[in-house]
NUVEX-447045 format. One record per atom (N, C-alpha, C, O): residue number from 0; atom name; x, y, z. Coordinates in steps of 0.2 Angstrom, whole numbers. Atoms other than C-alpha are relative to their C-alpha. Layout:
// NUVEX-447045
+------+------+-------+-------+-------+
| resi | name |     x |     y |     z |
+------+------+-------+-------+-------+
|  NUM |   CA |     X |     Y |     Z |
...
+------+------+-------+-------+-------+
// end
This chain:
// NUVEX-447045
+------+------+-------+-------+-------+
| resi | name |     x |     y |     z |
+------+------+-------+-------+-------+
|    0 |    N |    -1 |    -7 |     0 |
|    0 |   CA | -1228 |   390 |   -32 |
|    0 |    C |    10 |     3 |    -3 |
|    0 |    O |    12 |     8 |    -6 |
|    1 |    N |    -9 |    -2 |     5 |
|    1 |   CA | -1207 |   391 |   -38 |
|    1 |    C |    -3 |     3 |    -9 |
|    1 |    O |    -2 |     8 |   -13 |
|    2 |    N |     2 |     2 |     9 |
|    2 |   CA | -1215 |   387 |   -56 |
|    2 |    C |    -3 |     8 |    -3 |
|    2 |    O |    -2 |    11 |    -8 |
|    3 |    N |     4 |    -5 |     1 |
|    3 |   CA | -1227 |   401 |   -53 |
|    3 |    C |     4 |     8 |    -2 |
|    3 |    O |     5 |    10 |    -8 |
|    4 |    N |    -7 |    -5 |    -1 |
|    4 |   CA | -1215 |   416 |   -47 |
|    4 |    C |     4 |    -1 |    -5 |
|    4 |    O |     4 |     5 |    -7 |
|    5 |    N |    -1 |     0 |     5 |
|    5 |   CA | -1205 |   411 |   -62 |
|    5 |    C |    -1 |     0 |    -5 |
|    5 |    O |     2 |     5 |    -7 |
|    6 |    N |     7 |    -2 |     1 |
|    6 |   CA | -1217 |   410 |   -73 |
|    6 |    C |     0 |     8 |     0 |
|    6 |    O |     4 |    12 |    -3 |
|    7 |    N |     2 |    -9 |    -3 |
|    7 |   CA | -1222 |   429 |   -68 |
|    7 |    C |     5 |     2 |    -3 |
|    7 |    O |     4 |     6 |    -7 |
|    8 |    N |    -9 |    -5 |    -2 |
|    8 |   CA | -1203 |   435 |   -68 |
|    8 |    C |     2 |     0 |   -11 |
|    8 |    O |     3 |     5 |   -14 |
|    9 |    N |    -3 |    -1 |     7 |
|    9 |   CA | -1198 |   430 |   -86 |
|    9 |    C |    -7 |     5 |    -4 |
|    9 |    O |    -8 |     9 |    -9 |
|   10 |    N |     5 |    -5 |     7 |
|   10 |   CA | -1215 |   439 |   -91 |
|   10 |    C |     0 |     6 |     0 |
|   10 |    O |     0 |    10 |    -4 |
|   11 |    N |    -2 |   -10 |    -1 |
|   11 |   CA | -1210 |   456 |   -82 |
|   11 |    C |     4 |     3 |    -5 |
|   11 |    O |     3 |     8 |    -7 |
|   12 |    N |    -5 |     2 |     5 |
|   12 |   CA | -1193 |   451 |   -93 |
|   12 |    C |    -3 |     2 |    -4 |
|   12 |    O |    -1 |     8 |    -4 |
|   13 |    N |    -1 |     1 |     9 |
|   13 |   CA | -1199 |   450 |  -109 |
|   13 |    C |    -6 |     6 |     1 |
|   13 |    O |    -4 |    11 |    -3 |
|   14 |    N |     1 |    -8 |     2 |
|   14 |   CA | -1212 |   466 |  -105 |
|   14 |    C |     3 |     5 |     3 |
|   14 |    O |     0 |     9 |     6 |
|   15 |    N |    -7 |    -5 |     0 |
|   15 |   CA | -1196 |   475 |  -103 |
|   15 |    C |    -2 |     3 |     7 |
|   15 |    O |     1 |     8 |     8 |
|   16 |    N |     1 |    -3 |    -7 |
|   16 |   CA | -1203 |   479 |   -83 |
|   16 |    C |     9 |    -3 |     5 |
|   16 |    O |    11 |    -9 |     7 |
|   17 |    N |    -5 |     0 |    -4 |
|   17 |   CA | -1185 |   483 |   -72 |
|   17 |    C |    -2 |    -1 |     7 |
|   17 |    O |    -7 |    -1 |    11 |
|   18 |    N |     2 |     7 |    -9 |
|   18 |   CA | -1180 |   470 |   -57 |
|   18 |    C |     5 |     5 |     5 |
|   18 |    O |     9 |     9 |     4 |
|   19 |    N |     1 |    -8 |    -8 |
|   19 |   CA | -1180 |   480 |   -40 |
|   19 |    C |     6 |    -5 |     5 |
|   19 |    O |    12 |    -5 |     5 |
|   20 |    N |     4 |     6 |    -6 |
|   20 |   CA | -1183 |   464 |   -27 |
|   20 |    C |     5 |    -6 |    -2 |
|   20 |    O |     7 |    -7 |    -7 |
|   21 |    N |    -5 |     9 |     1 |
|   21 |   CA | -1173 |   446 |   -23 |
|   21 |    C |    -8 |    -3 |     3 |
|   21 |    O |   -11 |    -1 |     8 |
|   22 |    N |     4 |     5 |    -1 |
|   22 |   CA | -1186 |   434 |   -23 |
|   22 |    C |     2 |    -9 |     1 |
|   22 |    O |     5 |   -13 |    -4 |
|   23 |    N |    -2 |     2 |    -3 |
|   23 |   CA | -1182 |   420 |   -13 |
|   23 |    C |    -5 |    -8 |    -6 |
|   23 |    O |   -11 |    -9 |    -5 |
|   24 |    N |     3 |     4 |     2 |
|   24 |   CA | -1186 |   403 |   -24 |
|   24 |    C |     0 |    -1 |    -9 |
|   24 |    O |    -2 |    -5 |   -12 |
|   25 |    N |     2 |    -4 |     6 |
|   25 |   CA | -1184 |   414 |   -40 |
|   25 |    C |     6 |    -3 |    -8 |
|   25 |    O |    12 |     0 |    -8 |
|   26 |    N |    -9 |     2 |     2 |
|   26 |   CA | -1169 |   405 |   -55 |
|   26 |    C |     3 |     7 |    -1 |
|   26 |    O |     9 |     9 |     1 |
|   27 |    N |    -6 |    -5 |     4 |
|   27 |   CA | -1165 |   421 |   -62 |
|   27 |    C |     4 |     4 |     8 |
|   27 |    O |     8 |     8 |     8 |
|   28 |    N |    -1 |    -6 |    -9 |
|   28 |   CA | -1164 |   429 |   -39 |
|   28 |    C |    -2 |     9 |    -3 |
|   28 |    O |     2 |    13 |    -3 |
|   29 |    N |     3 |    -6 |     0 |
|   29 |   CA | -1175 |   444 |   -44 |
|   29 |    C |    -7 |     1 |    -3 |
|   29 |    O |    -8 |    -2 |    -8 |
|   30 |    N |     6 |     0 |     0 |
|   30 |   CA | -1192 |   449 |   -46 |
|   30 |    C |    -2 |     7 |     0 |
|   30 |    O |     2 |    10 |     3 |
|   31 |    N |     2 |    -8 |     0 |
|   31 |   CA | -1200 |   468 |   -49 |
|   31 |    C |   -11 |    -4 |     4 |
|   31 |    O |   -14 |    -8 |     3 |
|   32 |    N |     5 |     3 |    -4 |
|   32 |   CA | -1216 |   467 |   -36 |
|   32 |    C |    -6 |     3 |    -4 |
|   32 |    O |   -11 |    -1 |    -4 |
|   33 |    N |     0 |    -3 |     3 |
|   33 |   CA | -1223 |   478 |   -46 |
|   33 |    C |    -4 |    -3 |    -6 |
|   33 |    O |   -10 |    -4 |    -8 |
|   34 |    N |     3 |     5 |     6 |
|   34 |   CA | -1225 |   469 |   -60 |
|   34 |    C |    -3 |    -6 |     0 |
|   34 |    O |    -5 |    -8 |    -5 |
|   35 |    N |     1 |     6 |    -3 |
|   35 |   CA | -1230 |   453 |   -51 |
|   35 |    C |    -8 |     1 |     3 |
|   35 |    O |   -12 |    -3 |     4 |
|   36 |    N |     7 |    -3 |    -1 |
|   36 |   CA | -1246 |   465 |   -46 |
|   36 |    C |    -1 |    -2 |    -5 |
|   36 |    O |    -2 |    -8 |    -7 |
|   37 |    N |     4 |    -3 |     5 |
|   37 |   CA | -1250 |   472 |   -61 |
|   37 |    C |    -3 |    -9 |    -5 |
|   37 |    O |    -9 |   -11 |    -7 |
|   38 |    N |     4 |     7 |     4 |
|   38 |   CA | -1250 |   452 |   -70 |
|   38 |    C |    -4 |    -4 |     6 |
|   38 |    O |    -8 |    -7 |     3 |
|   39 |    N |     3 |     1 |    -5 |
|   39 |   CA | -1258 |   446 |   -55 |
|   39 |    C |    -9 |     2 |    -1 |
|   39 |    O |   -14 |    -1 |    -2 |
|   40 |    N |     9 |    -3 |     2 |
|   40 |   CA | -1275 |   459 |   -58 |
|   40 |    C |     0 |    -4 |    -6 |
|   40 |    O |    -3 |    -9 |    -6 |
|   41 |    N |     2 |     0 |     3 |
|   41 |   CA | -1272 |   456 |   -75 |
|   41 |    C |    -6 |    -7 |    -2 |
|   41 |    O |   -12 |    -8 |    -3 |
|   42 |    N |     8 |     6 |     1 |
|   42 |   CA | -1277 |   436 |   -76 |
|   42 |    C |    -2 |    -3 |    10 |
|   42 |    O |    -1 |    -9 |    12 |
|   43 |    N |     3 |     2 |    -3 |
|   43 |   CA | -1285 |   437 |   -60 |
|   43 |    C |     0 |    -3 |     4 |
|   43 |    O |    -6 |    -5 |     5 |
|   44 |    N |    -4 |     7 |    -4 |
|   44 |   CA | -1278 |   425 |   -50 |
|   44 |    C |     4 |     4 |     5 |
|   44 |    O |     7 |     9 |     5 |
|   45 |    N |    -5 |     1 |    -8 |
|   45 |   CA | -1270 |   422 |   -32 |
|   45 |    C |     6 |    -3 |     2 |
|   45 |    O |     7 |    -7 |     6 |
|   46 |    N |    -4 |     6 |     0 |
|   46 |   CA | -1256 |   416 |   -35 |
|   46 |    C |     3 |    -4 |     8 |
|   46 |    O |     8 |    -8 |     7 |
|   47 |    N |    -1 |     0 |    -8 |
|   47 |   CA | -1253 |   413 |   -16 |
|   47 |    C |    -2 |    -7 |    -2 |
|   47 |    O |     3 |   -11 |    -2 |
|   48 |    N |     2 |     7 |    -4 |
|   48 |   CA | -1262 |   397 |   -16 |
|   48 |    C |    -3 |    -3 |    -8 |
|   48 |    O |    -9 |    -4 |    -8 |
|   49 |    N |     3 |     5 |     5 |
|   49 |   CA | -1267 |   388 |   -32 |
|   49 |    C |    -4 |    -6 |     1 |
|   49 |    O |    -2 |    -8 |     6 |
|   50 |    N |     6 |     4 |    -4 |
|   50 |   CA | -1281 |   375 |   -29 |
|   50 |    C |     2 |    -7 |    -7 |
|   50 |    O |    -1 |   -12 |    -6 |
|   51 |    N |     2 |     8 |     2 |
|   51 |   CA | -1276 |   360 |   -46 |
|   51 |    C |     6 |     0 |     2 |
|   51 |    O |     9 |     5 |     3 |
|   52 |    N |    -4 |     3 |    -3 |
|   52 |   CA | -1264 |   350 |   -40 |
|   52 |    C |     3 |    -8 |    -5 |
|   52 |    O |    -2 |   -12 |    -5 |
|   53 |    N |    -1 |     6 |     2 |
|   53 |   CA | -1257 |   335 |   -50 |
|   53 |    C |     1 |    -7 |     3 |
|   53 |    O |     6 |    -8 |     7 |
|   54 |    N |    -2 |     5 |    -4 |
|   54 |   CA | -1260 |   319 |   -45 |
|   54 |    C |     8 |    -8 |     0 |
|   54 |    O |     6 |   -13 |    -3 |
|   55 |    N |    -6 |     2 |    -2 |
|   55 |   CA | -1244 |   309 |   -41 |
|   55 |    C |     0 |    -8 |    -5 |
|   55 |    O |     5 |   -11 |    -7 |
|   56 |    N |     1 |     6 |     1 |
|   56 |   CA | -1250 |   295 |   -49 |
|   56 |    C |    -4 |    -1 |    -7 |
|   56 |    O |    -9 |     3 |    -7 |
|   57 |    N |     5 |    -2 |     5 |
|   57 |   CA | -1258 |   291 |   -67 |
|   57 |    C |    -5 |    -7 |    -2 |
|   57 |    O |    -3 |   -13 |    -4 |
|   58 |    N |     5 |     6 |     0 |
|   58 |   CA | -1271 |   279 |   -67 |
|   58 |    C |    -2 |    -4 |    -3 |
|   58 |    O |    -5 |    -3 |    -7 |
|   59 |    N |     0 |     7 |     2 |
|   59 |   CA | -1271 |   262 |   -70 |
|   59 |    C |    -7 |    -5 |     0 |
|   59 |    O |    -9 |   -10 |     3 |
|   60 |    N |     8 |     3 |     4 |
|   60 |   CA | -1288 |   255 |   -77 |
|   60 |    C |     3 |    -6 |    -5 |
|   60 |    O |     8 |    -7 |    -6 |
|   61 |    N |    -2 |     2 |     3 |
|   61 |   CA | -1289 |   244 |   -89 |
|   61 |    C |    -7 |    -2 |    -4 |
|   61 |    O |   -10 |    -5 |    -1 |
|   62 |    N |     5 |    -2 |     3 |
|   62 |   CA | -1305 |   246 |  -104 |
|   62 |    C |    -4 |    -2 |     3 |
|   62 |    O |    -8 |     2 |     4 |
|   63 |    N |     5 |     2 |    -4 |
|   63 |   CA | -1315 |   235 |   -94 |
|   63 |    C |    -2 |     0 |     6 |
|   63 |    O |    -7 |    -1 |     9 |
|   64 |    N |     1 |    -2 |    -8 |
|   64 |   CA | -1311 |   240 |   -79 |
|   64 |    C |   -10 |     8 |    -3 |
|   64 |    O |   -15 |     8 |     0 |
|   65 |    N |     3 |    -7 |     2 |
|   65 |   CA | -1320 |   260 |   -89 |
|   65 |    C |    -5 |    -4 |    -1 |
|   65 |    O |   -10 |     0 |     0 |
|   66 |    N |     7 |     2 |     3 |
|   66 |   CA | -1333 |   249 |   -95 |
|   66 |    C |    -4 |    -2 |     4 |
|   66 |    O |    -9 |    -4 |     1 |
|   67 |    N |     2 |     3 |    -7 |
|   67 |   CA | -1339 |   244 |   -79 |
|   67 |    C |    -1 |     5 |     6 |
|   67 |    O |    -4 |     5 |    11 |
|   68 |    N |    -2 |    -7 |    -7 |
|   68 |   CA | -1334 |   260 |   -70 |
|   68 |    C |    -6 |     3 |     2 |
|   68 |    O |   -10 |     3 |    -2 |
|   69 |    N |     5 |    -1 |    -2 |
|   69 |   CA | -1348 |   267 |   -60 |
|   69 |    C |     1 |     9 |    -3 |
|   69 |    O |     6 |    12 |    -5 |
|   70 |    N |    -1 |   -10 |     3 |
|   70 |   CA | -1354 |   288 |   -66 |
|   70 |    C |     4 |     5 |     7 |
|   70 |    O |     5 |    11 |     6 |
|   71 |    N |    -1 |    -8 |    -3 |
|   71 |   CA | -1346 |   296 |   -49 |
|   71 |    C |     3 |    -3 |     2 |
|   71 |    O |     2 |    -2 |     8 |
|   72 |    N |    -7 |    -1 |    -2 |
|   72 |   CA | -1330 |   288 |   -49 |
|   72 |    C |     3 |     3 |    -9 |
|   72 |    O |     9 |     5 |   -10 |
|   73 |    N |    -4 |    -2 |     9 |
|   73 |   CA | -1328 |   293 |   -70 |
|   73 |    C |     2 |     5 |     3 |
|   73 |    O |     8 |     6 |     4 |
|   74 |    N |     3 |    -5 |    -4 |
|   74 |   CA | -1335 |   310 |   -62 |
|   74 |    C |     9 |     2 |     4 |
|   74 |    O |    13 |     6 |     3 |
|   75 |    N |    -8 |    -2 |    -6 |
|   75 |   CA | -1320 |   308 |   -48 |
|   75 |    C |     7 |     1 |    -4 |
|   75 |    O |    11 |     6 |    -5 |
|   76 |    N |    -7 |     1 |     8 |
|   76 |   CA | -1305 |   303 |   -63 |
|   76 |    C |     2 |     6 |     0 |
|   76 |    O |     6 |    10 |     2 |
|   77 |    N |     0 |    -7 |     7 |
|   77 |   CA | -1309 |   317 |   -74 |
|   77 |    C |     1 |     4 |     5 |
|   77 |    O |     7 |     4 |     8 |
|   78 |    N |    -6 |    -7 |   -11 |
|   78 |   CA | -1307 |   332 |   -56 |
|   78 |    C |     4 |    -4 |    -2 |
|   78 |    O |     4 |    -5 |    -8 |
|   79 |    N |    -5 |     0 |    -4 |
|   79 |   CA | -1295 |   325 |   -51 |
|   79 |    C |     4 |     1 |    -5 |
|   79 |    O |     9 |     0 |    -2 |
|   80 |    N |    -3 |     0 |     2 |
|   80 |   CA | -1286 |   327 |   -65 |
|   80 |    C |     0 |     3 |    -4 |
|   80 |    O |     5 |     4 |    -8 |
|   81 |    N |    -2 |    -5 |     2 |
|   81 |   CA | -1292 |   343 |   -71 |
|   81 |    C |    -3 |     0 |    -4 |
|   81 |    O |    -3 |     5 |    -7 |
|   82 |    N |     2 |     0 |     6 |
|   82 |   CA | -1303 |   338 |   -84 |
|   82 |    C |    -8 |     0 |     2 |
|   82 |    O |   -12 |    -4 |     6 |
|   83 |    N |     7 |     5 |    -1 |
|   83 |   CA | -1320 |   338 |   -85 |
|   83 |    C |    -6 |    -1 |    -8 |
|   83 |    O |    -4 |    -2 |   -14 |
|   84 |    N |     5 |     4 |     8 |
|   84 |   CA | -1335 |   333 |   -98 |
|   84 |    C |    -4 |    -2 |     2 |
|   84 |    O |    -6 |    -5 |     7 |
|   85 |    N |     9 |     0 |    -4 |
|   85 |   CA | -1353 |   335 |   -99 |
|   85 |    C |    -1 |    -5 |   -11 |
|   85 |    O |     0 |    -4 |   -17 |
|   86 |    N |     3 |     5 |     4 |
|   86 |   CA | -1363 |   320 |  -108 |
|   86 |    C |    -1 |    -4 |     3 |
|   86 |    O |     3 |    -5 |     8 |
|   87 |    N |     1 |     8 |    -1 |
|   87 |   CA | -1370 |   303 |  -106 |
|   87 |    C |     7 |    -1 |     4 |
|   87 |    O |    12 |     3 |     4 |
|   88 |    N |    -6 |    10 |     1 |
|   88 |   CA | -1359 |   287 |   -98 |
|   88 |    C |     3 |     0 |    -1 |
|   88 |    O |     9 |     1 |     0 |
|   89 |    N |    -6 |     5 |     5 |
|   89 |   CA | -1355 |   280 |  -110 |
|   89 |    C |     6 |     7 |    -7 |
|   89 |    O |    10 |     6 |   -11 |
|   90 |    N |    -6 |    -3 |     4 |
|   90 |   CA | -1348 |   295 |  -118 |
|   90 |    C |     6 |     2 |     5 |
|   90 |    O |    12 |     2 |     3 |
|   91 |    N |   -10 |     0 |    -5 |
|   91 |   CA | -1337 |   298 |  -100 |
|   91 |    C |     4 |    -2 |     1 |
|   91 |    O |    10 |     0 |     2 |
|   92 |    N |    -5 |     8 |     0 |
|   92 |   CA | -1332 |   281 |  -100 |
|   92 |    C |     5 |     0 |    -6 |
|   92 |    O |    11 |    -1 |    -4 |
|   93 |    N |    -4 |    -1 |     6 |
|   93 |   CA | -1326 |   283 |  -120 |
|   93 |    C |     6 |     6 |     2 |
|   93 |    O |    12 |     5 |     1 |
|   94 |    N |    -7 |    -6 |    -1 |
|   94 |   CA | -1317 |   300 |  -113 |
|   94 |    C |     6 |     0 |     3 |
|   94 |    O |    12 |     1 |     2 |
|   95 |    N |    -6 |     3 |    -6 |
|   95 |   CA | -1310 |   294 |  -100 |
|   95 |    C |     5 |    -7 |    -7 |
|   95 |    O |    10 |    -6 |   -11 |
|   96 |    N |    -5 |     5 |     4 |
|   96 |   CA | -1303 |   278 |  -110 |
|   96 |    C |     3 |    -1 |    -4 |
|   96 |    O |     7 |    -5 |    -6 |
|   97 |    N |    -5 |    -2 |     9 |
|   97 |   CA | -1296 |   290 |  -126 |
|   97 |    C |     3 |     5 |     5 |
|   97 |    O |     5 |    10 |     2 |
|   98 |    N |    -4 |    -9 |    -4 |
|   98 |   CA | -1287 |   304 |  -111 |
|   98 |    C |     3 |    -6 |     4 |
|   98 |    O |     9 |    -5 |     5 |
|   99 |    N |    -6 |     4 |    -2 |
|   99 |   CA | -1280 |   287 |  -103 |
|   99 |    C |     3 |    -8 |    -1 |
|   99 |    O |     7 |   -12 |     1 |
|  100 |    N |    -4 |     9 |     6 |
|  100 |   CA | -1276 |   270 |  -114 |
|  100 |    C |     2 |     2 |    -2 |
|  100 |    O |     2 |     8 |    -2 |
|  101 |    N |    -6 |    -3 |     8 |
|  101 |   CA | -1264 |   271 |  -126 |
|  101 |    C |    -6 |    -5 |    -8 |
|  101 |    O |    -8 |   -11 |    -8 |
|  102 |    N |     1 |     2 |     4 |
|  102 |   CA | -1272 |   268 |  -142 |
|  102 |    C |    -4 |    -7 |    -1 |
|  102 |    O |    -9 |    -9 |    -2 |
|  103 |    N |     1 |     7 |     2 |
|  103 |   CA | -1268 |   249 |  -145 |
|  103 |    C |    -5 |    -2 |     9 |
|  103 |    O |    -7 |    -8 |    11 |
|  104 |    N |     4 |     4 |    -6 |
|  104 |   CA | -1278 |   247 |  -127 |
|  104 |    C |    -6 |     0 |     0 |
|  104 |    O |   -10 |    -2 |     5 |
|  105 |    N |     9 |    -3 |     1 |
|  105 |   CA | -1295 |   252 |  -132 |
|  105 |    C |    -1 |     0 |    -9 |
|  105 |    O |    -6 |     1 |   -12 |
+------+------+-------+-------+-------+
// end
């Protein structure tokens, strides 16, 4: 949340909106609510709730794990990291290996 506020505040400063009110968690200490509301309308998002959160741990699967992984598990893994892929099971497995394995591992 603090990162979003910082980003929106930076955008307000770049766009030249004056700053009037202080918001906790902002590294610059101030932000304009009018600017924030305008940016929220432009990007069409509610910045008070953000759905995606990066998982804490990187997946530790080997090439052989991906090769025998069931389709639902591959889809769940990709979804967990905010990735989506349309295709056959083999294509999804190759995509997951390309995303999560180092080149010398596959």
